PAVO-166069 format. One record per residue (C-alpha): residue number from 1; x, y, z. Coordinates in steps of 0.05 Angstrom, whole numbers. Each point is the difference from the previous one (the first is absolute). Example, Ala and Ser with C-alpha at 12.3 -4.5 7.8 and 13.67 -1.06 7.14 Angstrom:
PAVO-166069
pos, px, py, pz
1, 246, -90, 156 $
2, 27, 69, -13 $
//
This chain:
PAVO-166069
pos, px, py, pz
1, 23, 80, -469 $
2, 59, -48, -5 $
3, -44, -58, -26 $
4, -67, -2, -36 $
5, -52, -56, 3 $
6, -71, -11, -21 $
7, -22, -23, 69 $
8, 37, -1, 67 $
9, -27, -50, 51 $
10, 18, 12, 72 $
11, 0, -67, 35 $
12, 9, -72, -22 $
13, -58, -34, 36 $
14, -47, -44, -41 $
15, -42, 60, -24 $
16, 62, 37, -23 $
17, 28, -61, -34 $
18, -64, -17, -36 $
19, -9, 72, -22 $
20, 72, 2, -25 $
21, -7, -67, -36 $
22, -64, 21, -36 $
23, 29, 68, -21 $
24, 65, -33, -24 $
25, -42, -51, -38 $
26, -32, 60, -36 $
27, 69, 27, -19 $
28, 1, 56, 51 $
29, 67, 20, 31 $
30, -6, -15, 75 $
31, 46, 14, 59 $
32, -18, -37, 64 $
33, 33, 20, 66 $
34, 1, -49, 59 $
35, 33, 16, 67 $
36, 14, -73, 18 $
37, 49, -48, -31 $
38, -55, -45, -27 $
39, -66, 17, -33 $
40, -69, -20, 26 $
41, -16, 36, 65 $
42, -42, -52, 38 $
43, 7, -47, -60 $
44, 70, -22, 19 $
45, 39, -58, 31 $
46, 66, -4, 36 $
47, 49, -57, 13 $
48, 21, -31, 65 $
49, 48, -58, -13 $
50, -41, -49, -42 $
51, -67, 33, 15 $
52, -33, 48, -47 $
53, -44, 43, 46 $
54, -64, 28, -30 $
55, -11, 70, 27 $
56, -72, 16, -18 $
57, -38, -47, -45 $
58, -46, -50, 34 $
59, -48, -11, -58 $
60, -24, 40, -61 $
61, -67, -12, -33 $
62, 7, -42, -63 $
63, -18, 8, -72 $
64, -70, -30, -10 $
65, -67, 35, -4 $
66, 22, 56, -47 $
67, 56, 23, 47 $
68, 34, 60, -31 $
69, 70, -24, 18 $
70, -9, -51, -57 $
71, 2, 57, -51 $
72, 56, 38, 34 $
73, 45, -61, 10 $
74, -12, -26, -71 $
75, 18, 68, -28 $
76, 65, 2, 40 $
77, 17, -74, -13 $
78, -2, -15, 75 $
79, -30, -69, -7 $
80, 58, -23, -44 $
81, 50, 20, 53 $
82, -32, -7, 68 $
83, -32, -62, 32 $
84, -63, 8, 41 $
85, -20, -56, 49 $
86, -73, -10, 22 $
87, -10, 5, 75 $
88, -56, -52, -1 $
89, -40, 26, 59 $
90, -19, 71, 19 $
91, 13, -3, 75 $
92, -9, -42, 62 $
93, -38, 33, 57 $
94, 16, -22, 72 $
95, -38, 30, 58 $
96, -28, -32, 63 $
97, -39, -60, -25 $
98, 5, 18, -73 $
99, 50, -30, -48 $
100, -22, 14, -72 $
101, 37, -9, -66 $
102, -29, 55, -44 $
103, 5, -16, -75 $
104, 8, 51, -55 $
105, -60, -26, -40 $
106, -59, 41, 25 $
107, -50, -56, -9 $
108, 42, -47, 42 $
109, 9, 56, 51 $
110, -75, 10, 5 $
111, -7, -75, 11 $
112, 53, 1, 54 $
113, -30, 57, 39 $
114, -71, -25, -9 $
115, 19, -67, 29 $
116, 31, 35, 61 $
117, -54, 53, 7 $
118, -63, -32, -32 $
119, -48, 54, 24 $
120, 41, 54, -36 $
121, -7, -27, -71 $
122, -42, 58, -26 $
123, 49, 52, 24 $
124, 59, -40, -26 $
125, -29, -2, -70 $
126, -12, 75, 2 $
127, 70, 13, 26 $
128, 36, -42, -52 $
129, -43, 29, -56 $
130, 24, 68, 23 $
131, 73, -22, -4 $
132, -4, -38, -66 $
133, -42, 52, -36 $
134, 29, 62, 33 $
135, 1, 39, -66 $
136, -76, -1, -8 $
137, -10, 26, 71 $
138, 46, 60, -6 $
139, -49, 39, -43 $
140, -62, -14, 42 $
141, 23, 10, 72 $
142, 43, 46, 42 $
143, 47, -57, 20 $
144, 59, 47, 1 $
145, -32, 32, 62 $
146, -22, -66, 32 $
147, 50, -34, 46 $
148, 13, -75, -5 $
149, -17, -8, 73 $
150, -67, 34, -5 $
151, -17, -41, -62 $
152, 16, -66, 34 $
153, -39, 21, 62 $
154, -60, 12, -44 $
155, 4, -70, -30 $
156, 22, -45, 57 $
157, -15, -5, 74 $
158, 55, -52, 11 $
159, 65, 31, 23 $
160, 43, -61, -16 $
161, -24, -2, -72 $
162, 17, 74, -9 $
163, 70, -13, 27 $
164, 10, -61, -44 $
165, -21, 39, -62 $
166, 52, 53, 15 $
167, 57, -45, 24 $
168, 48, 34, -49 $
169, -24, 70, 18 $
170, 70, 27, 14 $
171, 14, -6, -75 $
172, -46, 61, -7 $
173, -9, 36, 66 $
174, 9, -1, 75 $
175, -74, 15, 13 $
176, -61, -29, -36 $
177, -40, 62, 20 $
178, 51, 45, -33 $
179, 3, -38, -66 $
180, -48, 12, -57 $
181, -42, -58, -23 $
182, 15, 17, -73 $
183, 76, -4, 9 $
184, -4, -66, 38 $
185, -50, -31, -49 $
186, 43, 15, -60 $
187, 63, -28, 30 $
188, -30, -60, 36 $
189, -45, -15, -59 $
190, 59, -5, -49 $
191, 31, -55, 43 $
192, -65, -39, 0 $
193, -4, 9, -76 $
194, 73, -11, -19 $
195, 32, -37, 58 $
196, 68, 19, 27 $
197, 71, -8, -24 $
198, 71, 8, 25 $
199, 60, 20, -43 $
200, 49, -58, -2 $
201, 68, 18, 32 $
202, -33, 62, 29 $
203, -27, 68, -21 $
204, 70, 26, -16 $
205, -5, -42, -64 $
206, -56, 44, -26 $
207, 33, 65, 23 $
208, 67, -18, -33 $
209, -35, -22, -64 $
210, -38, 66, -6 $
211, 64, 41, 14 $
212, 37, -39, -54 $
213, -59, 9, -47 $
214, 7, 75, 7 $
215, 75, -3, -14 $
216, -5, -47, -60 $
217, -54, 45, -31 $
218, 45, 61, 3 $
219, -15, 27, 69 $
220, 49, 19, 55 $
221, -4, -26, 72 $
222, 44, 31, 54 $
223, 1, -40, 65 $
224, 27, 33, 63 $
225, -22, 68, -25 $
226, -46, 45, 41 $
227, -47, 52, -28 $
228, 1, 65, 39 $
229, -43, 49, -38 $
230, -51, 3, -56 $
231, 14, 61, -43 $
232, -63, 41, -14 $
233, -5, 56, -51 $
234, -65, 35, -17 $
235, -40, -55, 35 $
236, 35, -54, -40 $
237, 46, -55, 24 $
238, 61, 6, -45 $
239, 53, -41, 35 $
240, 31, -29, 63 $
241, 60, 16, 43 $
242, 32, -62, 30 $
243, 65, -27, 30 $
244, 38, -66, 6 $
245, -11, -30, 70 $
246, 75, -9, 5 $
247, 12, 75, -13 $
248, -54, 45, 29 $
249, 38, 62, -20 $
250, -3, -16, -74 $
251, -63, 30, -29 $
252, -24, -21, -69 $
253, -57, 33, -37 $
254, -38, -38, -54 $
255, -55, 30, -43 $
256, -62, -36, -24 $
257, -68, 9, -33 $
258, -34, -37, 58 $
259, 16, -20, 72 $
260, -30, -61, 35 $
261, 5, -5, 76 $
262, 0, -73, 21 $
263, -5, 21, 72 $
264, -48, 31, 49 $
265, -35, 64, -20 $
266, 21, 25, 69 $
267, 73, -9, -18 $
268, -11, 38, -65 $
269, -39, 59, 28 $
270, 39, 7, 66 $
271, 69, -18, -26 $
272, 9, 8, -75 $
273, -44, 59, -16 $
274, -34, 54, 39 $
275, -74, 6, -14 $
276, -45, 19, 59 $
277, -65, -8, -40 $
278, 18, -71, -18 $
279, 14, -17, 73 $
280, -70, 23, 20 $
281, -29, -49, -50 $
282, 23, -62, 38 $
283, -2, 26, 72 $
284, -63, -40, 12 $
285, 34, -65, -19 $
286, 24, -47, 55 $
287, 66, -36, -8 $
288, -11, -75, -1 $
289, 28, -49, 50 $
290, 66, -37, -5 $
291, 24, -70, 19 $
292, 50, -36, 43 $
293, 28, -58, -41 $
294, 40, -58, 30 $
295, 41, -39, -51 $
296, 12, -72, 21 $
297, 50, -49, -32 $
298, -8, -73, 20 $
299, 44, -61, -6 $
300, -60, -42, -23 $
301, -66, 11, -38 $
302, -52, 27, 48 $
303, -51, -50, -26 $
304, 41, -54, 36 $
305, -21, 34, 65 $
306, -73, -4, -19 $
307, -12, 65, -36 $
308, -50, -13, -55 $
309, -12, 67, -34 $
310, 37, 52, -40 $
311, -33, 58, 36 $
312, -29, -8, 70 $
313, -36, 56, 37 $
314, 8, -9, 75 $
315, -49, 43, 38 $
316, 10, 15, 74 $
317, -51, -25, 50 $
318, -5, 73, 22 $
319, -36, 14, -65 $
320, -74, -17, 8 $
321, -31, 44, -53 $
322, 18, 48, -57 $
323, 4, 59, 48 $
324, 56, -35, 38 $
325, 45, -3, -62 $
326, 21, 73, 0 $
327, 7, 2, 76 $
328, 47, -61, 2 $
329, 41, 27, -58 $
330, 20, 57, 46 $
331, 12, -48, 58 $
332, 63, -40, 16 $
333, 23, -53, -49 $
334, -24, -56, 45 $
335, -72, 17, -18 $
336, 7, 20, -73 $
337, -27, -39, -59 $
338, 59, -29, -39 $
339, 7, -35, -67 $
340, 50, -54, -16 $
341, 22, -10, -72 $
342, 35, -67, -9 $
343, 36, 1, -67 $
344, 20, -73, 8 $
345, -71, -19, -20 $
346, 20, 21, -71 $
347, 58, -14, -46 $
348, 21, 72, 16 $
349, 73, -4, -20 $
350, 18, 41, 62 $
351, 39, -54, 38 $
352, 40, -63, -14 $
353, -34, -68, 6 $
354, -12, -20, 72 $
355, -6, 71, 27 $
356, -55, 52, 0 $
357, -15, 73, 8 $
358, -62, 31, 32 $
359, -23, 69, 22 $
360, -44, 25, 56 $
361, -34, 68, -8 $
362, -39, 43, 49 $
363, -32, 68, -8 $
364, 46, 51, 30 $
365, 13, 75, 4 $
366, 62, 44, -5 $
367, -21, 40, 62 $
368, 13, -62, 42 $
369, 74, 0, -20 $
370, 22, 70, -20 $
371, 13, 27, 70 $
372, 44, -58, 22 $
373, 75, 7, 7 $
374, 42, -45, -45 $
375, 13, -48, 57 $
376, -73, -1, 22 $
377, -22, -9, -72 $
378, 44, -62, -11 $
379, -21, -29, 68 $
380, -74, 10, -16 $
381, 7, -30, -70 $
382, 33, -61, 31 $
383, -55, -6, 53 $
384, -56, 4, -51 $
385, 36, -51, -45 $
386, 5, -51, 56 $
387, -71, 14, 24 $
388, -26, -17, -70 $
389, 43, -62, -4 $
390, -29, -23, 66 $
391, -71, 13, -25 $
392, 14, -41, -62 $
393, 29, -55, 43 $
394, -68, -8, 33 $
395, -29, -20, -68 $
396, 61, -36, -28 $
397, 40, -33, 56 $
398, 73, -7, -19 $
399, 3, 64, -42 $
400, 48, 38, 45 $
401, 55, -53, 3 $
402, 1, -7, -76 $
403, 12, 74, -16 $
404, 67, 9, -34 $
405, -5, 76, -7 $
406, -50, 55, 12 $
407, -4, 75, -14 $
408, -54, 52, 8 $
409, -24, 64, -34 $
410, -37, 54, 37 $
411, -40, 58, -29 $
412, 64, 41, 5 $
413, 36, -51, -43 $
414, -53, 7, -53 $
415, 3, 76, 5 $
416, 75, -1, -9 $
417, 1, -45, -61 $
418, -63, 25, -36 $
419, -5, 73, 25 $
420, -74, -13, 15 $
421, -21, 46, 57 $
422, -9, -39, 65 $
423, 19, -63, -38 $
424, -70, -4, -30 $
425, -2, -59, -47 $
426, -66, 17, -34 $
427, 3, 76, -4 $
428, -59, 40, 25 $
429, -51, -39, 40 $
430, -58, -20, -44 $
431, -51, 28, 49 $
432, -71, 24, -13 $
433, 25, 69, 18 $
434, 58, -1, -50 $
435, 0, 58, -48 $
436, 10, -11, -74 $
437, 69, -17, -26 $
438, 44, 60, -10 $
439, -5, 25, -71 $
440, 69, 29, -8 $
441, -13, 24, -71 $
442, -49, 48, 30 $
443, 58, 36, 32 $
444, 63, -18, -40 $
445, -3, -20, -72 $
446, 42, -60, -22 $
447, 7, -29, 70 $
448, -31, -68, 18 $
449, -3, -45, 61 $
450, 7, -75, -11 $
451, 0, -38, 66 $
452, -43, -27, 56 $
453, -18, 72, 16 $
454, -43, 12, -62 $
455, -71, -21, -17 $
456, 15, -75, -5 $
457, 27, -6, 71 $
458, 50, -52, 24 $
459, 17, -72, -15 $
460, 40, -32, -56 $
461, -55, 0, -52 $
462, -23, 70, 17 $
463, 69, 31, -9 $
464, 10, -39, -65 $
465, -65, 32, -26 $
466, 22, 68, 26 $
467, 66, -3, -38 $
468, -32, -25, -64 $
469, -57, 51, -2 $
470, 48, 56, 18 $
471, 39, -17, -63 $
472, -66, 0, -40 $
473, -18, 67, 30 $
474, 67, 30, -20 $
475, -7, -24, -71 $
476, -70, 29, -5 $
477, 23, 64, 31 $
478, 58, 6, -49 $
479, -46, -12, -59 $
480, -44, 57, 23 $
481, 57, 48, 7 $
482, 76, -1, -6 $
483, 30, -59, -36 $
484, 37, -44, 50 $
485, 75, -10, -10 $
486, 17, -68, -29 $
//
């Protein structure tokens, strides 16, 4: 081995960065390899003239109610270096005759929905108790095998109420009947307990900070370097073979006591190692959905055109009940549910005064795009972009003529930049049929997964937890056996 490290981390997404920061904080010699020229994965921004375009973060749950990120961020001095801005409301739900501003505070949310659906008050109290106190329910029910859709059907006869309660569903799944109640309750419940926040100036601020934390605490970060192979000897991960992106023929081998894959377990098993038994372990898992994201730069704040909310969930008239959600997600974009995030509602730091940035997201799938020729792909991306702009124009007249610049990302864009199979943004679908998270240590000692593809699932907070607890697991593992290299 030409180099030797305590831990090598493959991938510089949030989970890899948090893992590396925690290990570096503990004095462990870390090497982090990232194929792109900036760290962060989906937690990145890019520039277009005077616009700072947020790639992936719409809102992250905040820090109240015993939220674990408090401990993690205090330990890594994040609060002293990164500004978090409250998002004020949870989401606005617009559908047919409904136009509801849903607050974070669960008591206020109960009041809102009870006023709109007065005969559903009993079910609403049961539902919000399930979200707020999700920990107490996990030990007394099989909620990991109960779908969100089935649970809501058991509580409420009113279709509009069920749609309103799941207005932000695409943050978790493309199908309420293929999403476990337990996963939804934990994630949705934390927003009702701790509100939501945005990272001022964009999520790249957090990613850059964590990368620099690793470096200033003795670690090494190599951007534009691609990992090719995890070296296995006697069922132990002992190093990584990698190359600079600029020179694919130059192969570098680095040794380590531990290897962390901040990527999909599929990429690891089917690309970096060969282990048929491990592949069988996740064959029952379904790859989660992806998104089409339209980035919109405006020459004025959107609120001047009448937009009143940070996050607005626009539901197509084609959707009449929960069963229609999955069907329309596979239909053309003119009938899909879409969400608008208007960053001008906050002091986001993304744009100069007098201008604004917003993003439209729809559930989407790589299979829709992957067979298109380059010319057909670009033509279809442009068609979808203009279709969504026209749909937004119906709600906010004047939007189209005030666009200064727009760009779009398809599932193939996400796949290219993050290496996530099919551009999945949340890893494996959190379905009632999902098998247990792959326990790599069962097959290869000293190899860990820290990403949206492990037991925590996807989303900003989930991958932060994944990275942090992977670091904890490595330290425990090293204490039980070989001393880790410092």
